[in-house]
N, C-alpha and C positions, 0 to 999 in steps of 0.2 A: 657296493652291490645293492641293488634294490631288493629288499627282503620284506616280504609281507609279514604282518604280525600274526600272532596266534590267538590271543585270548584277551578280550576287554571286559572289565568287570565294574559294574556300578559301585560308586564309593561306599554306599551303605552296606555292601556285602564284602568289599575287598579286604577289610581288616580281618573279618571272620575267616575268610577263605585262606588268606596268606598265613594267618596264625595256625590254622589247621594243617596247611602244607608243611610249614616248618616243624610243627610238632611231629608230623609223619616222616620227617627226614627227606623231604623232596628236593631240597636245595642242593645244587651241585657245589662241590668244594672248589676253592680257588687254587688249591695246591695242584701241581702238575704231576700227573701219573700216566703211564702208558697202559695199553690194553693187556689184559691177562692172556697167557698163551691160549691158542685155539683149542676148544674142547669139543671134539666131534660128537660126543654123546648128546649135545644140545642142537645139533644141526638138523635141518629139515623144517617142514611146515611152510605155511604161507603167511607172510606179513601183509595185512590189508590196511592201507591208508585211505582216508576219505576226505574229500574236499568238495566245495560247491562248484569250483571251476578249475580248469587246467591253467597252465602258466605260459601258453604260447608255444613257440617253436621248440622242438626237441634238440636242435642243433647246439652243441656246446660252445661253438664259436659265436653264436648269436644270443642265446638266452642269458639274461642277466638278473635272474630272480633266485631267491633263496629256495623257493619251492622245488626247483630243479637242481640247483647247486648241491642240495642235500643228496640228490640221487647221483649226480656226477661223481661225487667222491667215492662211490662204490662201483663205478663203471669205467670211467676214463682216467687216464694217467698222463702226467707230464714228465719232463725230465726230472723235475723236482716236485715235491708235494708237501702239504702240511701234515704233521704227525698225527696219527690216531692216538689221542690221549685226552684225559680230562684236564680241565682248568687251563693254566697257562702253558702246559706242554703242547696244547693243540695249536699254538702259535709257532712252534719250532719247525723250521724248514729242514726236510730230510731228502736224501736222494731217492728217486722213485724209478723211472725208467733208466736213469743214469746210474752208473755204478758208485758214484761218489759226488759230493758237492763239487762245484766247478773249481778248476785251477784258475786263479785270477792272475792276469799279467797285463803288460802294457798300461800300467797306471790304473788298473781297474776297468779298462775298456775292452779287454778280451777275456772271454770265459771259455774254458775248454772242458768238454765232457767226453766220457766214454759210454756208449750205449750198452746196456745189458744184452747178453746173448740168450737165445732160446725162447724169447717171448713171442707169442702169436696173438693176432687179433682174433676176435670171436668168430670170424669167418674162416679161420684156419691159416690165413696168410701170415708169413713171418714179418715181424717188426724190423725195419731197416732204417739206416740213416737217411735214405731218400724220403721216407715217410716223415721224418722229422723236418727236413727242409721244406717239403711240400706243405706241412701243417703250419709253419710260420708264414709262408706265402699266402696260405688260405685265410689267415687272419685278416689280411688286407683285401683279398679278392672278394670275400663275402661282406666286407665292411663291418667287421666286428665292432661293437660299441666302444671297445677300449683300444682299437687300432691306433688312434691318434693320441692317446694319453699314456698307455702302458708300453707300447712297442714301437713308438715313433723314434726312439733312440737307436734302433738297430740300423746299421749302415745300409743304405738303400731304401729305407722306409719312406723317406720324403717323396721319392718317385712313385712308390706304391700307393701312397695316400693321394697323389694327384691323378694317377691312372690305375685304379685297383685291378682291373681285368688283366693287365699284362704284368702284374707284380713279379719281379725276380729279385731274390736276395742273394745273388751269387757271391757278393763280397760280405754280406752281413751274416749269413748262416752257411758256413763252409764245412762240407762233410767229406769224410774219407771212408769209403766202404771197407777197404782193407784193414784199416785200424779201428773201425767202428767208432770213429771220433766225430765230434761236432764242435765247431768253433763258432761262437757267437761274438761278433764284433760290434761295438757300440761307438757312436760318434763322440760320446763323453761318458765319464763314470756315472753310474746310477746306483745310489745307495739301496734302492728298493728292487733292483732287477731280479734278485733271487725270489722275492715274494711274487713278482709279476709272472715269473716262470712257473710258479707253483699253483696258480689259480686256473679254473677250468677253461678260460679262453686260450690258454697255452697248451692244452692237452694235445697229444699226438693222435691224429687220425690217419687212416690209410691214404696214401698218395692218390688213390682212386676216388676219394670222397668228392662230392660235387663242389664246384666252385661258385655255388650260390647257396642261399639258405636252404638246408635240407628239409625244413618244415616238419612234417609228421613222419618222414622216412628215417628210420633208425640208422645211425652210422656205427660200423663195427667198433667194439671196445677192446680194451686190454685187461680191465679189472675183473673181479670175481663175478660181475653181473653184466648181462647184455640186455638190450631192449628188444623184446620180441614183437610187440605191436603197440600202436598209439592211435587212439581215437580221442581227440580233445573233448568230445562231447560225452564220452562214456568212460574209457578205461585206458590206462597205461600199464603194460605188463613187462616186468623184468624177470628174467630167468638166469640160471647159472651159465656162465661162460664155460663151455666144455674144454677150452684150451688154457684156462687159468690155473697156474700153480703159484703159490705164495712165494714171492722173491724177497719181500721185506715186510716183516710184521708191523714195523713202524709206519711205513708208507702205504701199504695196501694189504691189510690182513684178510685172510679167508673170511667169507661171510657165512652167517648161520642160516638164514631162510633159504628154502629151496626155490621160493618164488616170492616176488614182491608185486602186489597189485595196488594200483593207485586208482580209486574209483572217483569219478567226477559226477556232478549233477546231484549230489547228496545234500539235502538241506542241513543247516547247522544243527537243528534239533534232532534230525535223524542221525547225524554223525554221533552226537552224544549218546543217544540210545544204543547205537551199534557198539560203541566202545564199552558202555556199561554192561551190555549183554555178551561181551566177548565175541561179537560178530565182526569187529574191526579192532585194530590195534592202536590207532592214533587219530586224533581229531586235528584237522588243519585250521578250520575257520573259527571265528569268535564264538564262544559258547553263549547261547541265549540266556538272558537274565533270569527267566523263569526256571532254568535248570541248575542255577548256581547253588542254591541251598543244599540240594541233594549231593552235589559234588563236594561242597565244603564240609559236609558232615559224614557222608557215607563212603566217599572215594578219595579222601585227602591223601592217602599214601600213594595214589596213582597220579598225582599231580607234581610236576617238577618245575621249580622256578629258577631262572637264571638271569644274571645281569647281561646286558648287551652294550656294545659300543655302536650307538646308532642315533638317529634323529628322525622325527617327523617334521616335515617342512613344506613350505608353500613356494614352489618356483614361480616367478612372475616373468612373463615374456617381455624382455627389455626392448624388443623390436616392434611391439604392438601397443597401440593405445589401450588403456590409459597408462600402462606400466612402462612405456618408453620415456616416462617422466619420473625422475628420481624422487620428487616430492610425493608422487602417488604411491611409490613403493615404500617409502618411509612411513607414509600414513598407515598402510596396512600393518607394518611392524609395530607401530604405536597402538593401533586399534585392537588387535587380537588379545583376548583374555586367555593367556596361556594356561591359567588354572582351570578355566572352563573346558579347555581342550583336554587337559589331563583328566578331568572328571569324566568326559565322554569316553576316553580310552580305558579308564578303570580306576582312577583315583591315585592318591599320592603313594600308595604302597607299590604301584606298578609303573609309575612314570614321574618325571620331575620337569618343571618348566625351565627352559633355557632360551637364550637369544644369541649365543655365540655360535659360530659355525663349527668349530672343533669341539667335540664332546668332552665333558669332564673326565679327568684322568687320562686323557689322550695326549700323545706327544705334541707340544706346542700350545696346549690349551691354557688360556688365561681366564680367570674369573672376572667377567665384565658383562655389562648389559647397557647398551646405549638407547634401548627402546623400552623404557619403563618410566612410570610417572616420576617426574623430578630429575630425569637424566636426559642427556643428549649423546649422539655418537661421539662428539668431541669431549664430552665430560660424562663418561659412563658411570653407572653404579656398579657395585660388585655382583649383584644378582637381580633378576627380574622380581618385581613386587606387585605391580598393578598396571593395567592399560591406561592410556591417556587419550580418551576419546575426543576431548576438546582440542588437543593439539593435532590429532589425526584429521578432524574436520577442517581445521584451519589450513593444514597442508594440502588437502584436497582442493580447497577453494583457491589457494595460491597457485596450484598446478594448472588450474583452468580445465580440469577434467571432470568436474562435478556433473552429474546427470548422465554420464556415459554408461553404456551397457557393458556388463562384465559376465562372462560365462565361467563357471567353476566346474572343472572336469574331475570327477572322483570315481573310484571303483564302486560297484553296485552292492557291496555288502553293507550290513546295517551300520557298522561303526563308521566307515568312510562316508556313507550317506549322511549320518548325523554330523560328522565334521563339516561336510559340504553345506548342510542347512545352517549350521552355526555360522560358518564363514559368510554365507549369504546375508544373514541378519546383520553381521558386522559391517559388511560392505554397504548395505542399504543404509545403515545408520550413519555412515560418514559421507553419504552423498551419491552413491552409485545406484544403478539399477541392475542388481545381480540375479542370476538364475543358476540353478544347480543342474549339472548334466551328468547323471550317473551312467557309466557304461560297464560292460562286463570286465571283471578282473582279469580275464584271459587276454584282453587286448589293451586295457587302460594304460599300462606302462609304456608300450610302444606308441600308442596313439598320442600321448602327451609329448612325446619326443619329436614327432614329425611336424615340421613347420607348415606343411600343407593343411593341417587341421586347425591352424590358427587358434591354438589354445592360449588364452590370456593368463590364467592362473589355475593351478591344480593342487591337489593334496597328494603328497608322495612321501616315501620313506627311503632312507639310505642307511645301510649297514656296512661296516668296513669290509673291504676286500682283504686288507692286511693292515697291521698297526703302524701307519705312518700318516703324518698330516697331509701329505700330497694326495693320499687316496680320497680325501674329502675335497680340499680346496682345488687342487689341480685337475682332478677327474671331473668334478661337477661344475667348475667355473673356468676352466682353461679354454683358450681359443681352439685348441686341437680337438676338444670334445664336442664342438658345435658343428654339426654337419646338416645344413639345410636340406629339406625334402627327404629325410632319411628316418626310418624307424629306430635307427641306432645313433641317436644324437643325445647323449646322456646329459649334456649341458642344456637342460630344458629352459633355462632362463635366456638362452641365446646370448649370453654375456661374453664379450671378448674385449678385454682391456690389455693391450699389448705391453704397456709399462708394468702392469700387474703381473702379466705372464713372465716377463723378464725377471722380476723379483722372485717369482716362484722357482724359476730355473736356478737362480742364485741360492735359494734356500735348499733346494735338492742337492746342489753341489756341496754345500756346507755339511750335508748329512754324512759325507764320507770323511772329510778332513776335520770337521769341528761340529759334532752333533749338537752340542749345547748352543752354539751360535745359531745353528740351523733352527732349532726349536724356538729360540728367541725371535728369530725373523718370522717364522710361521705364525707365532702369536701376534706379532705386529700386523702381518698380512691379513689375519683373521679380522682384526678390528678395522683395518683399512677397507676391506671389501664390503664389510657390513655397513659402512657409511654410504656406500653406493646402493645397498639393499636390493640386490637382484633376487633375493629370496627372503622369506620370513621363517626363521627357525622357531618351532613351537615347543617341543619337549623331547626328552630322551626316554625310551621305553625299557621295560623288562619283558621277558617272555615266559609263558607258561606252556608246558606240554602236558596234555592229558592222555594217558595210555591205559589200556585195559589191564585187568588183574592178571590175565594170562600172558602178559608181555613182560619179559625179564631182560636183564642185562642192559638197562638204559644207560647210555653215556652221552655226554653233551660236549660238543666242540665249540670253543669260543670263536673259532674261525668259520665253521660250517653248520653249526647247530647239531641236532641229534644225529648220531651215527646209525643210520637205518640198517646197514649191513650187519651190525652187531646185535640187533634185537633177536631175542630168543623166544620161540613159542613152544618149545618142547623141553 
């Protein structure tokens, strides 16, 4: 998932602030625990979130950002969900709209569910198995960004991908209203299918939901909150769903706030002031450097630091000059000073340089770096140490692309713009004529996906959808994730290597029969694809959440970040 970052801190302040936070007990524990029972004495009040910009479409089948996935966990439900819990327990998959985890049969190719009874959408309509079938077909009809990577294994999905408008999954999603049963048939076993059914793109919408991107029009929900109104320039309002009754505390607990307001168009410094004065509960955007001392000294107990499975990276369009030349892409990998980018983000306390595709401690990860001084993709080092500008310049010259113009598309917040300016200087230094093109964070992520916009290189972030190597390699670099002329083409490099695709399918098959062999193959594929260098991976980040003193009951999900519905203001 593309997840925007929270807080970037200059190196000279990072050690002071992190030490203060840890002294104040702000770090989340790694141990897995569930949510405490609901306490109605703390219910009520309004939680106010503040951000400089909205995150695009409100449609859960379309939106692929953390900014709204945090909201979806309190509003929409799938057959399955990720557990409401701290630490590793938030990776646990639990039954949500289904009464239990699926019964697996047919060698893992058939999943059978029973739908819970008595659940209604926020518009009062009862939830039925017809809504379930329509929701899976809607994934393809609206060209959800994961249609071709998450759900292409459903029987009939191939035809839906070719002609989305007429998608029918009559053999892939078979429902029986009398038994309240749903049978999902796959063309092959998929070790990650339950995870894919637990993310927001698989939530159940009413069958009457539009078969196009709903945009700013709210779609009825099943969870404790519904979307009342949405103006991307001003405000998103969530209120209680009057038809919600808690059916599973693990999957969808009752929420505490009476209302959740997300205000847009608030400058970062105004966000900080609002949280310090208890006029807002949480800051979304990076905190300005001139406000950090007061936060590090006066408000340390209000800051929470958490590790993330994520990367900042630079997708390069392999179908456009100069990056349709592998030597040009390799040159960028050698040229970037990952330590400099870490410093821009906040320093070594909050990020670490990497050049492998799979993050450290992730399934399949291998400690290697082929793009550091003294190493090559064929003879990698264990870790990144320093850039090699001389080799980068030589590769640019060999590629015949020297002197070409390169546009760098970044979000228009301060940190992303700094990253863009830094990358501009690097590209210029190795022989290109680079320019930075900052655009609103509200549209940048979809803009850089659409081939119509001819984006050559961009600064982006990727945070896991679920803990499996395929969620990085297959989702971001698989042929099925590349959809020309679409805002939902998550393979922004436009990279399609069919032999590599076949090897990824083999690795995913191993995940069921031999996970160890699968992880070994994923590690090999990681190193293999980076020789082709469709992207340059820069660093892995951590996250800081800054909340007001009047905000209690902070909990952090390794899967979806802060549990907004569990915040207490009373």
